[in-house]
C-alpha positions in Angstrom: 47.7 23.4 40.6 49.7 25.9 42.2 50.0 29.2 44.2 52.6 32.0 44.0 54.1 33.6 47.0 53.6 37.4 46.9 54.6 38.0 50.5 56.4 35.5 52.4 56.3 37.0 55.8 58.7 36.4 58.7 58.5 32.8 58.3 56.1 30.6 56.4 56.9 27.1 55.9 55.1 23.8 54.6 54.3 21.6 57.4 52.6 18.2 57.6 52.6 14.8 60.0 55.4 14.7 62.5 58.5 12.3 61.8 57.2 10.3 64.9 59.6 7.3 65.6 62.8 9.0 64.2 64.3 10.4 67.3 66.7 7.5 67.5 68.2 8.8 64.1 68.5 12.3 65.9 65.6 13.7 63.8 63.0 15.9 65.8 59.2 15.6 65.8 58.9 18.6 63.4 55.5 19.1 61.8 53.1 21.9 63.0 54.0 23.7 65.8 50.1 24.0 66.9 48.8 20.7 65.4 45.3 21.4 66.4 44.8 24.6 64.7 46.4 22.8 61.5 43.8 19.9 61.8 41.0 22.4 62.2 42.0 24.1 59.0 42.0 20.9 57.2 38.7 19.8 58.5 37.2 22.4 57.0 38.1 21.1 53.5 37.5 17.3 54.3 41.4 16.9 54.3 42.9 14.3 56.9 44.2 16.1 60.0 47.8 16.4 59.0 47.3 17.0 55.2 50.4 19.5 54.3 49.4 23.1 54.6 51.3 26.4 55.4 52.3 27.8 58.6 52.7 31.5 58.8 54.3 33.2 61.7 53.8 36.3 63.3 53.9 38.6 60.3 51.4 38.5 57.2 51.4 36.4 53.9 49.9 37.0 50.4 49.8 34.4 47.7 48.1 34.3 44.4 46.3 31.2 43.2 47.0 30.0 39.5 43.9 27.4 39.8 41.0 27.1 41.4 40.5 25.7 44.7 39.1 25.6 48.4 41.0 27.3 51.3 40.8 27.9 55.1 42.6 29.7 57.8 42.8 29.0 61.2 44.9 29.8 64.1 46.1 33.3 65.2 43.9 36.5 65.5 44.6 38.2 62.3 42.9 39.9 59.5 42.4 37.5 56.3 41.2 38.8 53.0 40.6 37.3 49.5 40.9 40.0 47.0 41.1 42.8 49.7 37.6 41.7 50.7 37.8 40.6 54.3 36.9 36.8 55.1 36.6 34.9 58.3 38.8 32.6 60.1 37.4 29.1 60.8 35.6 29.0 57.5 36.3 27.7 54.1 36.1 29.6 50.7 36.3 29.1 47.2 39.2 30.9 45.3 39.7 30.7 41.4 42.5 31.4 39.5 44.0 34.9 39.9 42.6 35.4 43.4 44.8 36.7 46.0 44.8 35.3 49.6 46.1 37.9 52.4 47.0 37.5 55.9 47.8 40.3 58.1 49.9 40.2 61.1 49.3 38.1 64.1 47.7 40.3 67.1 47.3 37.6 69.5 49.1 34.3 69.4 51.8 33.5 66.9 51.0 31.2 64.0 48.1 30.8 61.5 47.7 27.8 59.2 46.4 27.8 55.5 45.0 24.6 54.1 44.2 24.1 50.5 41.7 21.5 49.0 43.7 18.6 48.2 46.6 19.5 50.2 50.2 21.0 49.3 53.0 19.3 47.7 56.0 19.1 49.8 59.5 17.5 49.5 59.0 14.1 51.6 61.9 13.0 53.9 61.7 10.2 56.2 57.9 9.9 56.1 56.9 13.4 56.1 57.0 16.6 54.2 57.3 18.8 57.3 59.9 21.4 56.9 62.7 21.1 59.3 64.7 24.4 59.1 68.1 23.7 61.1 68.9 20.6 58.8 67.2 22.2 55.6 65.0 19.2 54.7 61.4 18.7 54.0 58.6 21.0 52.6 59.6 23.5 50.3 63.3 23.1 49.5 63.9 22.4 53.2 63.6 26.3 53.7 61.0 28.9 54.5 59.2 30.5 51.6 60.3 33.3 49.9 58.7 35.9 47.3 57.8 34.3 44.0 58.2 30.8 45.0 55.6 28.5 43.3 54.0 25.8 45.7 52.1 23.2 44.2 49.0 21.8 45.7 46.8 18.7 44.5 43.3 18.9 43.3 40.4 17.8 45.0 36.8 16.8 43.9 34.2 18.3 45.7 30.9 20.7 45.3 32.9 23.7 46.6 30.5 24.2 49.7 31.7 26.3 52.4 31.8 25.3 56.0 32.9 26.8 59.1 34.2 25.7 62.5 31.3 25.6 65.1 31.7 28.5 68.0 32.6 25.7 70.8 35.6 24.1 68.7 37.2 27.6 67.9 40.4 28.0 70.8 40.4 31.3 72.3 43.9 32.8 72.2 45.0 35.4 74.7 48.4 36.7 75.7 48.2 34.5 78.9 48.7 30.8 79.1 48.2 28.1 81.6 50.0 24.8 80.8 49.7 21.6 82.6 52.9 20.1 83.7 54.5 17.2 85.3 57.7 17.1 87.5 60.8 15.8 85.5 63.9 14.1 86.6 65.8 17.2 87.9 63.0 18.8 89.8 64.3 17.6 93.0 67.6 19.4 92.7 65.7 22.6 93.3 65.4 24.3 96.3 62.1 24.1 98.3 61.5 27.5 97.3 62.0 27.2 93.7 60.0 24.1 93.6 57.0 25.8 94.7 57.9 28.9 92.5 58.1 27.0 89.2 54.4 26.0 89.6 53.3 29.2 91.3 54.6 32.0 89.1 53.9 33.8 85.8 56.8 33.5 83.3 57.2 36.0 80.3 58.4 34.4 76.9 61.4 36.4 75.7 62.4 37.6 72.4 64.5 34.5 71.9 62.1 32.2 70.6 61.5 29.9 67.5 60.3 26.6 66.9 62.9 24.9 68.8 62.2 26.7 72.1 61.3 29.6 74.0 63.3 31.4 76.7 61.3 32.0 79.8 61.9 35.3 81.8 61.0 36.0 85.4 63.2 33.7 87.4 66.7 32.0 87.4 67.4 28.9 89.2 70.4 27.6 90.9 71.1 24.2 90.4 74.1 21.8 92.1 75.3 20.7 88.9 75.2 24.3 87.4 72.6 23.0 85.0 75.0 20.6 83.1 74.4 16.7 83.3 75.2 13.6 81.4 73.3 14.1 78.1 69.9 12.0 77.6 66.8 11.9 75.9 64.6 15.1 75.6 61.2 15.7 74.1 58.9 18.8 73.2 57.5 20.4 76.0 60.5 20.0 78.5 61.3 23.0 80.6 64.9 22.9 80.4 67.5 24.7 82.8 70.9 25.7 81.0 73.8 26.7 83.4 72.9 30.4 83.3 69.6 29.5 85.3 67.2 31.0 82.6 64.7 28.3 81.9 63.7 27.3 78.2 60.4 25.7 77.2 61.2 23.3 74.4 59.0 23.3 71.2 58.3 20.9 68.3 61.7 21.3 66.7 63.4 20.5 70.0 66.7 18.5 69.7 66.5 14.7 70.6 69.1 14.7 73.3 70.4 17.2 76.0 72.6 17.6 79.0 70.9 20.5 80.6 68.6 20.1 84.0 65.1 18.8 83.1 62.7 20.5 85.4 59.3 19.7 84.2 57.6 18.4 81.3 54.3 20.0 79.8 51.8 17.3 79.6 50.6 16.2 76.0 46.9 17.5 76.8 48.1 21.3 76.4 51.5 20.8 74.3 49.9 22.1 71.0 49.6 25.3 72.9 53.1 25.9 72.7 53.2 26.7 69.3 51.1 29.7 69.8 53.4 31.3 72.6 54.9 34.6 71.3 57.6 37.2 72.8 55.7 39.0 75.9 53.3 36.6 76.4 52.7 35.4 80.1 52.9 31.7 81.1 51.9 29.7 84.2 52.5 25.8 84.8 49.9 23.8 86.7 51.5 20.8 88.4 49.9 17.5 87.5 50.6 13.8 88.2 51.1 11.5 85.4 47.9 9.9 86.1 46.0 13.1 86.3 47.6 14.4 82.9 46.5 11.0 81.2 43.2 11.4 82.6 42.9 14.9 81.4 44.1 14.0 78.0 41.3 11.3 77.8 38.7 13.8 78.6 40.1 16.5 75.9 40.0 13.7 73.3 36.4 12.9 74.1 35.7 16.6 73.9 37.2 17.0 70.5 36.4 13.9 69.2 32.9 15.1 68.0 34.5 17.6 65.7 37.7 15.8 64.8 37.1 12.2 64.9 41.1 11.6 64.5 41.9 13.8 67.4 44.3 11.0 68.9 46.7 11.7 65.9 46.6 15.6 66.6 47.0 15.9 70.1 
């Protein structure tokens, strides 16, 4: 059972569960940039949250199905069609052999997720078939999909009934984002004015953005070390400041160690949103203590558990 890529778009990859517990080997987390949206797509098909699916970035995508299956699309605001007939996001559909699924360019947010019946077949590496592009492993031959690639998927026994995500569980995406964050170890190295501005300023996401990190424009910071420190552990969600003073927000494919100043850390409760930021979007950080962030994460889990029972494995 397979699909054939007709239009690959800017960057379409196979993503699945993160490679947790591998950072001591220098292997990043990987996995979907927006795990919540991918989990929602899989939920519509009765798949486990991190069943391998397609992550489509910004521009359109099209594929022809060689076998019948069910399909669902979630994530960024875009036009979706089967055989040029418009369909909805957050709803599952039955497709037959020869049917063509098409996604238009994202209007708001950055990524869509296409889930398939029993899930895609990918190249497994270190316990996951998520694609990690810099090292070229996992997913489909360790790379983004290209026109005429044939991607296999597994059969799934079901009755073909359609389902849809309840309105209250459809994340709204705009061009303005608020992310809760905690101070990091080098926050105290900032001047008092810069400390206030970090949590009281709108940043703009620059075009220098990918799955590793996003450059934030609107403010540069002066640090006593010029931004260079002894290398140490670093994680997705870190707001890191190189020597030029231009901060970066690290994303899911972020490196495992770094020697730049670490100013703040986006809390786990909002980290999944980083994957939907795109160039030109505005971002503001809300300061939280570790205790406040943990409480708000538990509250978010409680809310989502009604629709996603395994939400703790997602966010």
